[in-house]
Every structure is written in C-alpha cells, then in structure tokens.
N, C-alpha and C positions, 0 to 999 in steps of 0.2 A: 378512199378505200375504207370499208367498214372494218371495225376491230374484230380480230379473230377470237374465238374462245380461248381461254387460258391453256386448255389441253393441246391446242395446235402450236403453241410456242415450243421451240426446242428448249432443252434443259439449260443451255447456255444463254439463250435469249431471256428465259424466265428469270435466271439469276441476275443478269445485268439489269433487267427491268426492275426487279425487287430492290437492288442496290440504289438505282437512280431514285426511285420513289422514296425509300427510307432516308436517303441522303437529303433529298429536297425537303421532306417533312421535318427533318431534324434541324436543318440550317436555314430553310427558306430560300436557298440559292440553287441555281442550276448546277448539275453535277457534270464534270468534264470527263473526257475519255482517259486522261492521264491518271486521275484519281481512281477511276475504275480499274485500269490496268494494274495499278499497284495493289489492288485487293487480292489477298491470297486465294480467295475462292474463285476468282476469275481466271488468273494465270494465262492472260492473253496479251498480245502486243497492243499498244494504243491504236494502231491501224486496224487490227481485227475488231477491237472494241467499237471503233467508229463505224465499221461496217454493220455491226449488230444494231447500234444506235440508229443508223439510217433506216434499217428495216423496221424498227419499232416506231420510228417517226412516220414512215409510209403507212403503217397500220393504224395511225391515228392515236397511238398510245402515249407518245412523247412529242414534245415540241421544243424548238430552240428559240428563245426570245430574241437572240441576236446571232448574227452570222458566226462570230468567234466564240460565243458562249457555249456552255454545256447544255444538257437537256433537262427538262422538267416535265412532269406528267401532265397530260391533258385531263379534262374532266372524265373522259371515257377511260383513260388510263387509271385514274384514281378509283373509278367504279370497279374496274377489273381487279385492282389491288385489294380493295376492301372486301370484295365478294369472294376472291379466289386465292389470295396469297397471304393476306395480313394475319399475323399471329397475335391474338388478343392477350394482353398481359393482365394479371390480377391486380387490383388496386394494392398499392403498398400499404404497410402498416400505418405510415404517417397519414396517407390519404384517407384510409378507413377511419382512423381516430379523429381526423378533422371533421369528416362528415357526421360521425356519430356524436361528437361533442357539441357541434353547432345545433344539431337537431334535438339534443337532450335538454336544452335550456327551457325552463318553464315559461308558459305564456299561451296566448290564443293561437289558433291555427294560422291566422294571418301572419304572425311572427315567424312560424315555422316555414311558411312559404317564402317569406323574405330571406330567411337564413339559408334556405336551400338554394335559391337563386344566387345569393352572394358567395356561398362556399363553392359552388360549381364554377363561378367566375374566377375565384381566387386560385383554385387548383388547376383549371384548364388554361388559364391565361387568355381566355376569350370572354364573351358575355354570357352570363347565365340567364336562363328563362324558365319561368314556371307559369303554366296555364292553370288558373285557379279552379277548384272543384266546381262543377256545375250543379251539384245537389243543393237543395234548400236547407239552410241551417235550422235546427230545432231551437226554439226560443225559450228564454227563462224570465225576462222581466222587461217592462216598459215603464218609462217615467217621463214626466214633463217638468221642465225647470223654467221658471219665469225669468226672462232676461230683461224685462222692462221695455218701455217704448213700443208696446204692442207686439212683442216677439216672445217666443218660447223655444226652448231646446228640447226636441224629442230624442230620447235616448233608448236604444234597443240593445239588449244584452242577450247573447246566445248562450246555450247550455255549456259550450266550451270556454266561456269567458270573453268571447269576442264582443267588442263594443262598437256600435255605429251611432253617429250623431247627425241630426238634421235640424236646421233652423226653420221654425214655423212663423209665418206672419199672421198675427191674431186680429189686428185692427183694433177692436174694442178691448178695454181693460177686462181681465178675467179674474175672478175671485180665486184665491189660493185653494179654497175648499173644492172648487170645481176641478181644478187641475189634479188634486189628490184623488178625487173620486174617479176621474177619467183614467188616471194611471192605474189605480187599483183594479178597476173594472177590466181594462185591457190585459193586465198581467194575469188576472185570474183565469182568463179565457185563452191565453196564448201559451201558457206554460206547457212545454213538451210538444207543442205543435209548430208547424212551419208557419210563416207569415201568411201564406195564401189560405191555409186551413183556418187560422185564427180569424182572418178577415171575413171569410165566408160565414163562420159561426156568429161573429159579432154583427155583421150586416143582417143576417137572418133574424137575430133577436130584436134589433132596432126596428126593422121593417115590419115585424109582426107585433110590435108593441109589448114584447115580453120583458123589457128592461125597465127598472125603476129609476133610471137616470133622469135628472131634470134636463131642461132644454139646453142650458149652458154646457153641462157635462157631456151630453149626447153630441153636441156640436164639436166639442174638443175631441171626442173619440173618433168621429168621422174625419176630422182634419188630421188627427194623429196618424190614422191609417193611410190617409191619402198621400202623406209625404213619403211613404214607403212604397207607393204603387208604381214607381219608376221601373220600366222594363229592365230586367237584368242585363240584356244585351247591350244596353247603353252605358253600363258601368265598365270601368277598366277590368279586363279579364286576363291581362298578361302582365306579369312582373318581370322586369328586365333589370339586371344589375351588372356592372362592370363594363359599360360601353367604352370607358377610357382604355381598357386593355386592347381595344382594336386599333389604337393609335400608337403602335410600336414603331421602331426604327424602320422596319421593312415596309410598313404601311405608308410611311411618309413619302416614300418614293412613288407611290401610286395614290395620291390624295383624292383623286376623283372617284376611285373605286371605294375608298373608305367613306367619302361623303355620301355615296349612293347607298352604302350599307347602313349608315346612320339614319338616312332618310327612310329606309325600309323599316328600321326599328321604331321610328316615330309613328309609322302606320301600323300600330299594334294589332289592329283588326285583321290586316292581311297576314301578318306573321302568325297570329292565333289560328287563322284558318289553315295555314300550312301545318301547324302542330296538330290540329284536329285530325290530319291524315295519319297520325301515328297512334290514335286512340285505340284502334282495333288490332294493332300489331302485337304479335306474340313476343317479340323481342325488340331491342333497340333498333330504330330506323336511322338511316343516314341519307340526307339529301345533299347532293354535291353540285355546287355551282350552277351552270347553265341547264342542268337537268330540270330545274324548277324555274318557271317564268319569273317569279318574284325576285330571284337573285341573278337574273341573266346579265345585269349590268355590273353588280358588285362582285360577282364571282365568289360568293360565300358558300359555306357549308353549314348544315345544321345536323346535330346528333341529338335525337329525341327518343324518349321512352315514356310509355304510359305509366301512371302510378295508380294503385288500387287501394280501396278501403279494406277493412278487416274481413269483409265478406267476399272479397275478390272482384268487386265491381270497379271498373275503370271510372275514376272521378276527375282526372286531369292528365296533363302531359308536362314533362320537364325536359330540359336539355341545354345545350350550349350552341352559340352561333359565332362563327369567326371565319377567317380566311380559309381557302381550300387546303392550305398546308397544315391544318390541325393534325395533332398527333392522334390519329384515329385509334390506334391499338391501345393507347393509354386512356383516352377520354371515354371510349365506348363502355368499358366496365365501370368507370367512375360514375357515369350517368345512370347505369343500371343499378349500382349500389345506392345512389341517392334516391332513385325511384322506390326501391324496396324499403329504405329507411323512412322515407316520408310516408309511405303507405301504412306503416305501423302506427303512425300518429293519427291517421284519419279514422274517425269512428264509423 
C-alpha cells in the first residue's frame, strides 16, 4: 500500500507516528507500544496503540524489525516526517560558537574546507563532507626549486595563500639562472589571473616569438605549465572527515551496512555527483536511504546544502552522511549555518 499524505492521518495516528520517529532517531532503537501508551500526549491503552501502529505499518510508514520488537520508521516514513512533521531547531549557542571559531582560524581556503568538514562531523556524530569550489583560483606567484638529480619542485601560490606543489622531471642539469628567469617570467604573467588565463597568454607569447627567454628558460616555462595541465576532474573534489563516527555501538550490530557505507565514501566521485544534486537547491536537501541508488545497500542519509561566494554564486556543497537515524531536526540547521559561515570566507 502506498503511503498516504500526512493530511490523511488522524490526529492520533499522526501523534503516535511522530513519537515513534522521534524516539527512534533519539535512541536508534525501535519504539514499543508500552512506551507509547505511557506518554501523556497519547492517553491510550497499549492495545489501542498497537492497533494504530499496525495501521501505520500497513501504510508503509513503520516497520517491525522483529516480531516482538517495537516499530521504527521506513525510508518513506522518514521522508514524510522530515517534509511534514519535523520541527527544526535553531543551532545551540555552543554549536554556533564551535562552527564560527573553527572557521575563524587564519589560513588558506583549503584549511577552511577541512575545518568545515571536521566540525560538521564533530557536532553531528556522523561524517562531514565538503565539495570543494569549482571555480579557478586567482594566482599570485610561481617558483621552481632545484631538488637535484634532474628534478625540480614547481610551487604555485594562490592569491588567498593556498600553496600547491608538483615535482618536475628535468632530465638534464639546469642552471639556477634559468630557473630564476622562468619563475620570474611566469609570475609576472599569472599575477591576478587564473592558471588557464596565464597559460594562454604565455603560450601566445612563446609561439609568436615575443619573449626574450633563452631556450633553456623557455623549456622550463613550458614544462612548468605542463605539470599543472592535469584536468581538475581528476583531482580529489570531496573532503570527508569523521568516518570513524559511523562505527558506533548501534552500527556494529549491522556491520555489513557500515562496510557498504564506507565503500560508498571511498568512491568519492559517486558521492560528489550526489552532492552536485544539491547545488541548485534553495535550501538544505535531505537524501534518505533507499531513495537514492547510491545508498540502497547501506541505508544511509545525506543532509546537504550549497554554499555561495560573496556575490551569491554557488561554488560548492557541504553536508553530513550517516545512518538514517540522524537527528534531522538538529543537523539540518547546523549544516545550513556551516554553509553560510563558509560562504563568508569565499572570495
């Protein structure tokens, strides 16, 4: 039987359904009829409660993992709960302070992304995820450092202080003056530009013969640019922190599900594609269990929100992933706050 809309449930059924879901999300355990009958807002006998639970189970909103156990929400039930019943709470003062403190630490944007993923994990008790900005960084400096044995280190510095290193294989010995000349030449032409813009300008000068570089320096410039030509889609695009939070006591009773979830997280490209689905969302999105093919085996949920730069453009997505018994009412506003806080740091 398909699930009815929330408006078709009686007030009594809606209240019992809410108590079951909130009890399950709080404890991770099925909720029994005796516990529900003892709640002051229900005021029914255990037998009457069991009758309502049976109706909710027939609707596909609840399930009984064992014959003698209580009930727990299905994925459909969780979807109805978060869409129609859940009361979202504001982040506590402690949660707000923790997010703002971690993101106020000085450093490059990569550090802020790491900190955001880590603080979401710490506060939610799940794994935190941040999809890195897709925009190209504006650059400030390029340098070549001789490592000896026919190798050099190419160092690229962004305007925000971010530093990336790549090792170049040179083959023949290169004079220090050639390295200095190549570094100065590239830096002078990439300052304030993206790498693709700088590469196009430099290649144009070299091909047209407008550069005064000698052959050795010109070769270094071309090699130096080549080591950064790797397609950005081949680089890691997803930062995940707090996978160990997924191995709690409740999870150990279902180790196959946890192993499947950890396997999903290892396939970062697949998870990143899921998060891309939240890029155009106006608010935080919730992906629940089997609703998404990626988590059909692990039965996991994702709470994700886009974050924007100072001009309001979406540059990435962040969120948490964990079991379907996530505390949605608490985590949703936490993710939203983290997205707004991170967005303030994005130029």
